[in-house]
C-alpha beads as a LAMMPS data file, in Angstrom:
LAMMPS data file: protein, C-alpha beads

360 atoms
359 bonds

1 atom types
1 bond types

-500.0 500.0 xlo xhi
-500.0 500.0 ylo yhi
-500.0 500.0 zlo zhi

Masses

1 110.0

Atoms # bond

1 1 1 -9.093 190.423 267.738
2 1 1 -5.953 188.910 269.273
3 1 1 -3.340 187.178 267.172
4 1 1 -1.588 184.205 268.819
5 1 1 1.706 182.836 267.522
6 1 1 2.098 179.280 268.469
7 1 1 5.816 178.298 268.556
8 1 1 6.882 174.489 268.436
9 1 1 10.040 172.633 268.121
10 1 1 8.678 169.917 265.959
11 1 1 6.331 169.551 262.896
12 1 1 5.013 166.168 263.730
13 1 1 1.862 165.498 266.040
14 1 1 2.705 164.853 269.634
15 1 1 0.595 165.520 272.785
16 1 1 1.731 169.377 272.908
17 1 1 0.878 169.690 269.319
18 1 1 -2.514 168.243 269.670
19 1 1 -3.394 170.704 272.383
20 1 1 -2.270 173.555 270.249
21 1 1 -4.132 172.234 267.372
22 1 1 -7.268 172.047 269.375
23 1 1 -6.962 175.727 270.223
24 1 1 -6.451 176.604 266.532
25 1 1 -9.538 174.427 265.575
26 1 1 -11.886 175.838 268.404
27 1 1 -10.863 179.320 269.149
28 1 1 -13.378 181.811 267.663
29 1 1 -12.320 183.062 264.329
30 1 1 -14.087 186.350 265.105
31 1 1 -11.848 186.808 268.106
32 1 1 -8.538 185.068 267.359
33 1 1 -6.132 184.805 264.566
34 1 1 -3.693 181.861 264.797
35 1 1 -0.189 181.632 263.542
36 1 1 2.207 178.661 263.932
37 1 1 5.910 178.345 263.393
38 1 1 8.016 175.191 263.373
39 1 1 11.506 174.136 262.254
40 1 1 10.064 171.389 259.947
41 1 1 6.984 170.364 258.096
42 1 1 4.828 167.455 259.235
43 1 1 1.384 166.297 260.346
44 1 1 1.024 168.900 262.897
45 1 1 1.788 171.722 260.304
46 1 1 -0.576 170.322 257.748
47 1 1 -3.456 170.094 260.250
48 1 1 -2.763 173.452 261.560
49 1 1 -3.126 174.939 258.086
50 1 1 -6.323 172.942 257.700
51 1 1 -7.527 174.549 260.891
52 1 1 -7.065 177.994 259.270
53 1 1 -3.410 178.854 260.872
54 1 1 -0.990 180.601 259.000
55 1 1 2.488 178.746 259.065
56 1 1 6.131 180.019 259.025
57 1 1 9.235 177.940 259.081
58 1 1 12.113 178.892 261.478
59 1 1 15.623 177.657 262.141
60 1 1 15.879 175.902 265.503
61 1 1 18.805 177.576 266.993
62 1 1 19.712 178.861 270.628
63 1 1 21.294 182.006 271.619
64 1 1 24.779 181.444 273.153
65 1 1 27.897 183.681 274.025
66 1 1 30.028 181.065 272.428
67 1 1 28.298 181.302 269.173
68 1 1 27.782 185.062 268.622
69 1 1 27.123 184.964 264.886
70 1 1 24.453 182.267 265.325
71 1 1 22.965 184.174 268.214
72 1 1 22.642 187.365 266.043
73 1 1 20.968 185.392 263.218
74 1 1 18.578 183.773 265.732
75 1 1 17.605 187.191 267.065
76 1 1 17.247 188.691 263.514
77 1 1 15.139 185.713 262.556
78 1 1 12.632 186.010 265.228
79 1 1 12.605 189.736 265.022
80 1 1 11.693 189.253 261.254
81 1 1 8.944 186.715 262.039
82 1 1 7.445 188.824 264.836
83 1 1 7.483 192.134 262.663
84 1 1 5.706 190.168 259.908
85 1 1 3.215 188.428 262.151
86 1 1 2.738 191.197 264.816
87 1 1 1.310 188.784 267.428
88 1 1 -0.346 190.033 270.579
89 1 1 0.817 186.786 272.536
90 1 1 3.360 184.132 271.928
91 1 1 2.351 180.601 272.982
92 1 1 5.268 178.380 273.307
93 1 1 4.961 174.524 273.720
94 1 1 8.248 173.613 275.175
95 1 1 11.385 175.084 276.881
96 1 1 13.559 175.031 273.713
97 1 1 11.239 177.248 271.685
98 1 1 10.543 179.447 274.705
99 1 1 14.393 180.128 275.182
100 1 1 14.890 180.697 271.487
101 1 1 12.281 183.240 270.939
102 1 1 12.160 184.945 274.492
103 1 1 14.891 187.631 273.587
104 1 1 13.236 188.877 270.582
105 1 1 9.706 188.833 272.248
106 1 1 11.175 190.760 275.312
107 1 1 12.764 193.347 273.032
108 1 1 9.388 193.975 271.348
109 1 1 7.352 193.819 274.478
110 1 1 5.278 190.778 273.277
111 1 1 4.153 188.384 276.379
112 1 1 5.179 184.865 276.344
113 1 1 3.056 182.028 277.639
114 1 1 4.943 178.817 278.116
115 1 1 2.527 175.663 278.074
116 1 1 4.375 173.109 280.170
117 1 1 3.367 169.549 279.080
118 1 1 6.341 167.744 280.716
119 1 1 8.626 167.659 283.754
120 1 1 11.947 169.574 283.600
121 1 1 14.997 170.116 285.832
122 1 1 15.949 173.159 287.704
123 1 1 19.079 173.356 285.548
124 1 1 17.175 173.280 282.266
125 1 1 14.692 175.954 283.799
126 1 1 17.558 178.223 284.605
127 1 1 18.989 177.929 281.206
128 1 1 15.881 178.200 279.202
129 1 1 13.885 180.885 281.387
130 1 1 16.541 183.432 281.753
131 1 1 14.020 185.921 280.276
132 1 1 10.898 185.080 282.202
133 1 1 7.631 184.336 280.448
134 1 1 4.526 186.240 281.452
135 1 1 2.771 183.016 282.349
136 1 1 3.555 179.235 282.682
137 1 1 0.385 177.145 282.155
138 1 1 0.758 173.510 283.307
139 1 1 -1.502 170.749 281.998
140 1 1 -1.745 169.205 285.570
141 1 1 -1.864 170.224 289.211
142 1 1 0.826 167.691 289.824
143 1 1 3.101 169.253 287.277
144 1 1 2.649 172.686 288.748
145 1 1 3.231 171.455 292.290
146 1 1 6.560 169.742 291.249
147 1 1 7.970 172.847 289.595
148 1 1 6.605 175.645 291.910
149 1 1 9.828 175.907 293.710
150 1 1 12.110 175.814 290.748
151 1 1 10.074 178.507 289.001
152 1 1 10.114 180.646 292.301
153 1 1 13.772 180.818 292.001
154 1 1 14.325 181.444 288.322
155 1 1 11.263 183.529 287.415
156 1 1 9.485 184.553 290.633
157 1 1 7.116 187.095 289.075
158 1 1 5.741 184.626 286.413
159 1 1 2.108 183.663 286.985
160 1 1 1.489 180.002 287.318
161 1 1 -1.629 178.415 286.314
162 1 1 -3.174 174.950 285.519
163 1 1 -5.326 174.245 282.334
164 1 1 -5.984 170.474 282.230
165 1 1 -5.963 169.076 278.672
166 1 1 -9.365 168.705 276.909
167 1 1 -10.635 166.441 274.274
168 1 1 -13.442 166.864 271.666
169 1 1 -15.918 164.325 272.825
170 1 1 -17.867 164.637 269.409
171 1 1 -14.845 163.761 267.513
172 1 1 -13.802 161.021 269.842
173 1 1 -16.919 159.055 270.600
174 1 1 -17.676 155.476 271.400
175 1 1 -18.597 152.678 268.951
176 1 1 -19.557 149.070 269.415
177 1 1 -16.818 146.565 269.792
178 1 1 -17.439 142.854 269.220
179 1 1 -13.986 141.216 269.124
180 1 1 -13.891 137.331 269.059
181 1 1 -10.402 137.683 270.657
182 1 1 -9.772 140.627 272.896
183 1 1 -7.565 143.489 271.573
184 1 1 -5.338 145.337 274.076
185 1 1 -3.548 148.266 273.026
186 1 1 -1.059 151.126 273.865
187 1 1 -1.003 154.485 272.108
188 1 1 2.259 156.495 272.554
189 1 1 5.450 157.345 270.587
190 1 1 8.152 154.695 271.297
191 1 1 10.182 156.586 273.773
192 1 1 11.586 154.416 276.532
193 1 1 9.573 156.343 279.226
194 1 1 6.217 155.157 277.612
195 1 1 6.754 151.727 279.128
196 1 1 6.569 149.464 275.973
197 1 1 8.921 147.072 277.624
198 1 1 6.353 146.450 280.457
199 1 1 3.473 146.211 277.835
200 1 1 5.219 143.567 276.098
201 1 1 6.091 141.637 279.290
202 1 1 2.481 142.056 280.365
203 1 1 1.439 140.590 276.837
204 1 1 3.710 137.581 277.521
205 1 1 2.096 136.962 280.887
206 1 1 -1.267 137.080 279.552
207 1 1 -0.272 134.556 276.957
208 1 1 1.318 132.363 279.623
209 1 1 -2.012 132.470 281.600
210 1 1 -3.844 130.840 278.767
211 1 1 -5.791 133.893 277.684
212 1 1 -6.154 134.577 273.899
213 1 1 -5.532 138.177 273.147
214 1 1 -4.176 140.490 270.511
215 1 1 -1.788 143.326 271.352
216 1 1 -1.510 146.631 269.372
217 1 1 1.289 149.096 269.721
218 1 1 0.061 152.448 268.038
219 1 1 2.667 155.041 267.783
220 1 1 6.082 155.559 266.075
221 1 1 9.643 156.861 266.479
222 1 1 8.973 160.530 266.273
223 1 1 10.809 161.776 269.526
224 1 1 14.082 160.028 269.596
225 1 1 16.340 157.316 267.986
226 1 1 14.651 154.192 266.503
227 1 1 13.149 151.781 269.105
228 1 1 10.702 149.770 266.913
229 1 1 13.252 147.285 265.724
230 1 1 14.330 146.869 269.522
231 1 1 10.757 146.366 270.542
232 1 1 10.239 143.801 267.733
233 1 1 13.189 141.877 268.787
234 1 1 12.000 141.902 272.468
235 1 1 8.589 140.551 271.345
236 1 1 10.403 137.857 269.478
237 1 1 12.506 136.828 272.613
238 1 1 9.165 136.779 274.542
239 1 1 7.693 134.534 271.932
240 1 1 4.768 136.640 271.229
241 1 1 5.650 138.204 267.888
242 1 1 2.490 136.540 266.280
243 1 1 0.332 138.284 268.780
244 1 1 1.776 141.810 268.476
245 1 1 1.103 144.384 265.772
246 1 1 3.238 147.458 265.301
247 1 1 1.013 150.096 263.776
248 1 1 3.559 152.950 263.571
249 1 1 2.680 156.547 263.496
250 1 1 -1.074 156.820 262.715
251 1 1 -2.636 159.975 261.481
252 1 1 -5.980 159.284 262.933
253 1 1 -5.963 156.686 265.914
254 1 1 -9.803 156.670 266.391
255 1 1 -10.582 153.535 264.397
256 1 1 -7.847 151.559 266.121
257 1 1 -8.768 152.743 269.445
258 1 1 -12.345 152.206 269.083
259 1 1 -11.339 148.554 268.215
260 1 1 -9.678 147.987 271.440
261 1 1 -11.239 146.262 274.702
262 1 1 -8.783 147.598 276.929
263 1 1 -6.378 150.456 276.613
264 1 1 -3.048 150.346 278.558
265 1 1 -0.686 153.371 279.524
266 1 1 2.548 151.953 280.955
267 1 1 4.371 155.226 281.135
268 1 1 6.987 155.817 283.911
269 1 1 6.564 159.590 283.595
270 1 1 3.766 161.648 282.148
271 1 1 2.156 165.136 282.650
272 1 1 -1.562 164.589 281.727
273 1 1 -1.736 162.412 278.592
274 1 1 -4.177 163.256 275.717
275 1 1 -4.204 159.601 274.684
276 1 1 -5.926 158.783 277.921
277 1 1 -8.729 161.437 277.620
278 1 1 -9.381 160.300 274.070
279 1 1 -9.746 156.778 275.189
280 1 1 -12.045 157.791 278.035
281 1 1 -14.242 159.673 275.361
282 1 1 -14.325 156.596 273.308
283 1 1 -15.614 154.666 276.269
284 1 1 -12.653 152.487 276.868
285 1 1 -11.686 150.422 279.890
286 1 1 -8.139 151.649 280.950
287 1 1 -5.302 150.367 282.871
288 1 1 -2.685 152.929 283.604
289 1 1 0.349 153.702 285.770
290 1 1 -0.313 156.024 288.533
291 1 1 2.188 158.749 287.659
292 1 1 2.239 162.408 287.630
293 1 1 -1.107 163.775 286.541
294 1 1 -2.757 160.726 285.383
295 1 1 -4.676 160.347 288.809
296 1 1 -6.227 163.663 288.148
297 1 1 -7.993 162.130 285.190
298 1 1 -8.507 158.569 286.291
299 1 1 -10.251 157.718 289.532
300 1 1 -8.921 154.150 290.514
301 1 1 -11.610 151.296 290.335
302 1 1 -14.097 153.834 289.098
303 1 1 -12.995 155.388 285.781
304 1 1 -10.068 153.125 285.238
305 1 1 -7.516 150.936 286.927
306 1 1 -4.251 152.340 288.378
307 1 1 -1.097 150.596 288.937
308 1 1 2.433 151.155 289.875
309 1 1 4.928 151.995 287.153
310 1 1 7.661 149.457 286.025
311 1 1 5.133 146.753 287.057
312 1 1 4.197 144.324 284.047
313 1 1 2.661 142.042 286.643
314 1 1 0.284 144.636 287.941
315 1 1 -0.685 145.564 284.437
316 1 1 -1.377 141.836 283.681
317 1 1 -3.433 141.437 286.740
318 1 1 -5.688 144.337 286.058
319 1 1 -6.257 143.738 282.391
320 1 1 -7.156 140.032 283.161
321 1 1 -9.545 141.366 285.838
322 1 1 -11.200 143.511 283.214
323 1 1 -11.195 140.840 280.637
324 1 1 -12.642 138.205 283.005
325 1 1 -15.500 140.499 284.298
326 1 1 -17.481 142.129 281.573
327 1 1 -19.788 143.968 283.962
328 1 1 -16.799 145.583 285.679
329 1 1 -15.139 146.444 282.331
330 1 1 -18.584 148.162 281.113
331 1 1 -18.855 149.968 284.353
332 1 1 -15.281 151.334 284.215
333 1 1 -15.637 152.359 280.504
334 1 1 -19.116 154.130 281.176
335 1 1 -17.565 155.961 284.246
336 1 1 -14.621 157.141 282.098
337 1 1 -16.889 158.599 279.491
338 1 1 -19.014 160.413 282.066
339 1 1 -15.845 161.837 283.634
340 1 1 -14.287 163.053 280.599
341 1 1 -17.385 164.722 279.479
342 1 1 -17.893 166.377 282.890
343 1 1 -14.283 167.459 283.451
344 1 1 -12.208 167.450 280.406
345 1 1 -14.009 168.613 277.366
346 1 1 -12.514 170.596 274.652
347 1 1 -15.013 173.333 275.384
348 1 1 -13.841 173.774 278.907
349 1 1 -10.195 173.665 277.734
350 1 1 -10.704 176.496 275.135
351 1 1 -12.704 178.625 277.601
352 1 1 -9.827 178.476 280.143
353 1 1 -7.300 179.444 277.476
354 1 1 -9.542 182.409 276.373
355 1 1 -9.472 183.715 279.946
356 1 1 -5.771 183.130 279.996
357 1 1 -5.169 185.115 276.794
358 1 1 -7.380 187.993 277.936
359 1 1 -5.836 188.383 281.320
360 1 1 -2.269 189.100 280.747

Bonds

1 1 1 2
2 1 2 3
3 1 3 4
4 1 4 5
5 1 5 6
6 1 6 7
7 1 7 8
8 1 8 9
9 1 9 10
10 1 10 11
11 1 11 12
12 1 12 13
13 1 13 14
14 1 14 15
15 1 15 16
16 1 16 17
17 1 17 18
18 1 18 19
19 1 19 20
20 1 20 21
21 1 21 22
22 1 22 23
23 1 23 24
24 1 24 25
25 1 25 26
26 1 26 27
27 1 27 28
28 1 28 29
29 1 29 30
30 1 30 31
31 1 31 32
32 1 32 33
33 1 33 34
34 1 34 35
35 1 35 36
36 1 36 37
37 1 37 38
38 1 38 39
39 1 39 40
40 1 40 41
41 1 41 42
42 1 42 43
43 1 43 44
44 1 44 45
45 1 45 46
46 1 46 47
47 1 47 48
48 1 48 49
49 1 49 50
50 1 50 51
51 1 51 52
52 1 52 53
53 1 53 54
54 1 54 55
55 1 55 56
56 1 56 57
57 1 57 58
58 1 58 59
59 1 59 60
60 1 60 61
61 1 61 62
62 1 62 63
63 1 63 64
64 1 64 65
65 1 65 66
66 1 66 67
67 1 67 68
68 1 68 69
69 1 69 70
70 1 70 71
71 1 71 72
72 1 72 73
73 1 73 74
74 1 74 75
75 1 75 76
76 1 76 77
77 1 77 78
78 1 78 79
79 1 79 80
80 1 80 81
81 1 81 82
82 1 82 83
83 1 83 84
84 1 84 85
85 1 85 86
86 1 86 87
87 1 87 88
88 1 88 89
89 1 89 90
90 1 90 91
91 1 91 92
92 1 92 93
93 1 93 94
94 1 94 95
95 1 95 96
96 1 96 97
97 1 97 98
98 1 98 99
99 1 99 100
100 1 100 101
101 1 101 102
102 1 102 103
103 1 103 104
104 1 104 105
105 1 105 106
106 1 106 107
107 1 107 108
108 1 108 109
109 1 109 110
110 1 110 111
111 1 111 112
112 1 112 113
113 1 113 114
114 1 114 115
115 1 115 116
116 1 116 117
117 1 117 118
118 1 118 119
119 1 119 120
120 1 120 121
121 1 121 122
122 1 122 123
123 1 123 124
124 1 124 125
125 1 125 126
126 1 126 127
127 1 127 128
128 1 128 129
129 1 129 130
130 1 130 131
131 1 131 132
132 1 132 133
133 1 133 134
134 1 134 135
135 1 135 136
136 1 136 137
137 1 137 138
138 1 138 139
139 1 139 140
140 1 140 141
141 1 141 142
142 1 142 143
143 1 143 144
144 1 144 145
145 1 145 146
146 1 146 147
147 1 147 148
148 1 148 149
149 1 149 150
150 1 150 151
151 1 151 152
152 1 152 153
153 1 153 154
154 1 154 155
155 1 155 156
156 1 156 157
157 1 157 158
158 1 158 159
159 1 159 160
160 1 160 161
161 1 161 162
162 1 162 163
163 1 163 164
164 1 164 165
165 1 165 166
166 1 166 167
167 1 167 168
168 1 168 169
169 1 169 170
170 1 170 171
171 1 171 172
172 1 172 173
173 1 173 174
174 1 174 175
175 1 175 176
176 1 176 177
177 1 177 178
178 1 178 179
179 1 179 180
180 1 180 181
181 1 181 182
182 1 182 183
183 1 183 184
184 1 184 185
185 1 185 186
186 1 186 187
187 1 187 188
188 1 188 189
189 1 189 190
190 1 190 191
191 1 191 192
192 1 192 193
193 1 193 194
194 1 194 195
195 1 195 196
196 1 196 197
197 1 197 198
198 1 198 199
199 1 199 200
200 1 200 201
201 1 201 202
202 1 202 203
203 1 203 204
204 1 204 205
205 1 205 206
206 1 206 207
207 1 207 208
208 1 208 209
209 1 209 210
210 1 210 211
211 1 211 212
212 1 212 213
213 1 213 214
214 1 214 215
215 1 215 216
216 1 216 217
217 1 217 218
218 1 218 219
219 1 219 220
220 1 220 221
221 1 221 222
222 1 222 223
223 1 223 224
224 1 224 225
225 1 225 226
226 1 226 227
227 1 227 228
228 1 228 229
229 1 229 230
230 1 230 231
231 1 231 232
232 1 232 233
233 1 233 234
234 1 234 235
235 1 235 236
236 1 236 237
237 1 237 238
238 1 238 239
239 1 239 240
240 1 240 241
241 1 241 242
242 1 242 243
243 1 243 244
244 1 244 245
245 1 245 246
246 1 246 247
247 1 247 248
248 1 248 249
249 1 249 250
250 1 250 251
251 1 251 252
252 1 252 253
253 1 253 254
254 1 254 255
255 1 255 256
256 1 256 257
257 1 257 258
258 1 258 259
259 1 259 260
260 1 260 261
261 1 261 262
262 1 262 263
263 1 263 264
264 1 264 265
265 1 265 266
266 1 266 267
267 1 267 268
268 1 268 269
269 1 269 270
270 1 270 271
271 1 271 272
272 1 272 273
273 1 273 274
274 1 274 275
275 1 275 276
276 1 276 277
277 1 277 278
278 1 278 279
279 1 279 280
280 1 280 281
281 1 281 282
282 1 282 283
283 1 283 284
284 1 284 285
285 1 285 286
286 1 286 287
287 1 287 288
288 1 288 289
289 1 289 290
290 1 290 291
291 1 291 292
292 1 292 293
293 1 293 294
294 1 294 295
295 1 295 296
296 1 296 297
297 1 297 298
298 1 298 299
299 1 299 300
300 1 300 301
301 1 301 302
302 1 302 303
303 1 303 304
304 1 304 305
305 1 305 306
306 1 306 307
307 1 307 308
308 1 308 309
309 1 309 310
310 1 310 311
311 1 311 312
312 1 312 313
313 1 313 314
314 1 314 315
315 1 315 316
316 1 316 317
317 1 317 318
318 1 318 319
319 1 319 320
320 1 320 321
321 1 321 322
322 1 322 323
323 1 323 324
324 1 324 325
325 1 325 326
326 1 326 327
327 1 327 328
328 1 328 329
329 1 329 330
330 1 330 331
331 1 331 332
332 1 332 333
333 1 333 334
334 1 334 335
335 1 335 336
336 1 336 337
337 1 337 338
338 1 338 339
339 1 339 340
340 1 340 341
341 1 341 342
342 1 342 343
343 1 343 344
344 1 344 345
345 1 345 346
346 1 346 347
347 1 347 348
348 1 348 349
349 1 349 350
350 1 350 351
351 1 351 352
352 1 352 353
353 1 353 354
354 1 354 355
355 1 355 356
356 1 356 357
357 1 357 358
358 1 358 359
359 1 359 360
């Protein structure tokens, strides 16, 4: 029996949290005990508890020579949690949580695995990984390739590995869609890098082309300062307010995603987005930017359509191509479903992590 302590910097449910949650839900209860610690409560915490994980709150602080008292309190906090939990492995979901707990983990000889979901700079890596983790697991080959040289400098003995994100194809499954007016959606928290600007510009272009459609923005302001009002103002200036629905943060996206005719990912920067895998499992035709690890999931013109980032016109062109050709849309959607089942199932994802935990 191995005990895994998942350390996250947020209590809400983002992409990294969904992957940790998948592990908590699908790791064998006979072989693994899961514990999670966050600095706040939220949907991720509640779902982790429902999956059988034990939860602890921690104070989000960072060790620093300039704040010795806070640093000592941080170390004592983690030693208290680690003595209480007695984990065999610490699984961190971001660089902040990795840095915060690494000192206490090293002093107690507990291996840390950092699960990298997003690009980071050399300066940030040097600051956060002074105490090197045992492994860094990347969610895409592109992410590993782009950080290999950085990690070779700051933690040369750390093992680097790729485990692609996976999706539960039983939970995320297709349903019939019969919309009289096509529905086009984006699933992403409202960060600037997610490309909502281009999504709205695309919507205006589709309207100007004389094509009737509805546009659905699924996601809220969970990662940074409020942007919903800014985006609503933009939709008003583009004269498409009546066509755009802002759904905010949604606990279960399946009903909304299954209602879509086309899913759009307009991100400027991604690693290997879970939302794309979920849409593929729900047999959706997808138009996405071809950034970072996305081409590892989507094969252009086969299981989705790939476009350049920052290009609302390319998004528009490819969405209209799918809406005007039902046979092409069906072929793309069917191939997406086949590809995710064959390559990115939750079973394959969990099996890779089991091997990772056992080979430290």
